[in-house]
Phi, psi and omega in degrees: 000132182285169179299314184293331178288322180291337181296331181294344180269353183268169181258131180294148180258142180260144177226166178284145172254119184259155171267172180289352174269359178091354181274156180281128181255351181155195178229152181218148178276132178284150172301152183296346181296337179286352175265007181296151178295148180274105183242094186297312184292327177295316179298317181293321181295316180291323177299313181299324179290315181291330180295328181290345182289343180261359181281152182247135178301146179219157180192157179282152176296135184296335179268007181297126180084359181250022187278353183241155170278131183231159179206137177273133180285342181082191183273163173100004181247001182071020180236157175299143186272025178288161177294138182237150182294139178268068178228155178225153174077014178229172178292345179270002180299132178068011179278151179290154179205168178072312186289152183298333182281351182268153175295127182080008180283175182290155176292151184288298179230077186288157173295144181242138181293345180284349182298136181273101184263345181279127177256126180274158179221141180296146182297317179294322179293319179296318181291322177294322178293321177296320177297317179294320179296324175294321179295326178297326182292343179266004181257109179302325180299313182286327179294317178289327179296331179284347177112358181287144179265101182240121177298158183295329184279356182275127179269132182251143355285156180281126179242126181238149179294172190290356179296335181293337180291339182261004177288117187244358180247138182297318180297320179293320179295320177298318179296321179296313181295325178294319179292337176279358178094017184250025179298317179293326178294320179294324177294322178297323183289344179285342181289141174212150183235154176283130183292141174279143175098191186287348180300338178299330182267002187236035176078011180234046188295321186249146174250121181260176179266151174266120183253209183293150174248128179256119180256122183233159175273326178223135178266104181251026177126351184290330179293326177295319179293319182291339180296340180255007179248116184301133174085347184266131179237156178231138178216146174287145183299326181288341180259007185298138184218164175299332178298328179279321188275339182223066180302134182074007183083011181253106183285169178101031179288147176286117187237139175246120181256137168279159183300319182290331180294330177295324177294324178295316179295324178294327177287332180280313187258346184086169178081000000 
């Protein structure tokens, strides 16, 4: 029996439904997918496979290191028999060329665009990993272990009525998240560090924090508001992926679901 089939035998769990003012508006039953077993290695394996789908093939130019005429002097001159540039009257006279050990020579084992970098994943395996990643978001232990600042009184996963889908101003969204008890989490997301290595010179100078994820059934402006709030992301429930729920392959992201998004998940997984 598959994971998704066993979920039909479990009992749904109820959580509070909050308004954008932070008050309780009622209770709702979670889809049975939140009762899926927590399988860390499955989530990581599927994440690594899906991450390769955004990679682009790369390769060295075939003429790299072959731009000069070279000739080997052969034996008997007391010199290394590597190929040397056929130039005179310059500083490059008698300099090595073409070989990988020479300055400006060809690469030794360059990347080739024919390499198959995309890793496929079985459809059932991908769906089981998504179910497990959703279950991780309902575990306070794993959410705090990932580094999120969640007060003790906050019930996970956080479910808010559909009014959150229409929040279109960044300041208003910050106020909503603060009233939900995530003020300390937003302060954590403001932190950023300078990246180590050459990425500083390639448009990736700063490393930011991963904050709350807002899952909605309809985007009525909340994604525009979240674009100006560091660390906060918005995704449609039908587009939800392990890449959203377990950034870096680490499950347990802090997720806020709208009421309608739970119905979408219920239609995908049942229960």
